[in-house]
N, C-alpha and C positions, 0 to 999 in steps of 0.2 A: 502494500499501497504504499503510494506516495506521500510523504509531507504535506502537500497539501490536500488531501481529503482526508489525512488525521484529523483535520486540522478544524473541517471540517465537520466532522464526523463528534470530538468536543466539544465542538462550537453548538450541535445541535444537543449534544445533553449536557451540556447549562443550561441551555435554554428551559429546557425542561424544569431546570431554578429556577425560574426564575420571580422576583413578585411583584407582580405588574398589577394586585386588584383594582385600582384608581383608575389605567390608561387602557388594562384589557390586550395592551401590544409589547411580547415578550420575545426579549432579544439575547440571543447566546454569541459570540463571541466569544475566538482565539488567536493567540498573536506567538508567534514559533520564533525563534530566538536563534539567527544564522550563524550558521559554523556550529552544530551541534542538534542533539534531537528532541533540545526542550521544546516546551508550544504549553504558554498560559492560556487557562477560561473566563472564561467568564458570565455572567448576567446581567441582566438587570436587577435591582432593587430603590423600588416607588416605597414613596412613604405620606402620611398624613401629610404631613409640612414640606409642599411640592417643590423646597428648594432645595430635602436634605439627601429626597433621592439620586442615586449616579448609574449611570450608563453601563453596558453591557460594556462596551472597547475600553474602557476607562478602571476598569476591574479589571482584565486581562493585564493591562499596561501595568495598575499594580500590583500586581500580582508573580509577573516579572520580576520588577522593582525587586518586589520582598523579596524573592529568592531565587536570584541567576547573581553570577559575581559581572559586574562587566559587557551586562546586557543589549546586543545591535539588534535590533526587528528588524528580522526580514522579511515577512508578512502578515497582515491579519483575515482573517476573516471574519463575516460578521451577517449573522443566518438570522432572521425573521419570516413572518408567513407571506410578507405582504409582494403583492405583485402587479408592478415591478419589482423585484428588489433594491432594499430602504439602501440607503450612506450614513453615514455616520453622523451627526446634530454635528454644529461647529464646534461646542464647548470639545467635540470630541478627539475633533480637528487640534484643537489649537493643544491638546494634550500631546497628541501625535508628532504636531510640529515642533517641539522636546528634544527626541527621541528618532524622527525616521524621515531620510531627502526627499527631496521631490521625487525621488519614482520609485520612491516605497510600495508596491502592490499594494492592491485590497481589491479580495475578492468580496465581493458582492453577493450570498445568497438565500434564498429561500428555502421552505421543506422539498423541495422536486430537487435541490442540488445547487450546483452556487451558477451563476446569470448570467456575473460579467465582469471583469475584471477590469480595473481602476487604479490610477496611478494621485499618491497622496495631495501631488502639484494640483491637476484635475478638480480634485473637490477643493481648497483651498489654495491658491495660486500666490497668496502673499501673506502665512501666516508673519503672525504680534509676533520678533524676535527681539532681544537687544544688542545693543549694534556688534554687542561681542561673543555673541553669542556665536556659535557656526554648530552646523551635524558634526 
């Protein structure tokens, strides 16, 4: 099984754990660490105080940062049940801007499989970054 399929399967499984009683929009994500077999998954977790919720993509990134030494992300898979497959929100894209180069692949999927692949720069062409910050 290739890494993208493995990440897709983890994202689907993680989506099953989503806590989304308010939007009922369940999301799973998985981020692969380059030059390793490590893949970190996440699901969205909502809260009655809407601002306290967190998206699956950020949970996956935070899991990667908490567990991997000097991780360099290779790609991200995002799974919803939407058709067409959904893109990450702007908040998630801004978090990805801290760790991902412009050509970073994001695989957009639903429960039927990966629907398309986009590059990070296509979703957020001009991320907010400190002048001194480089990838």
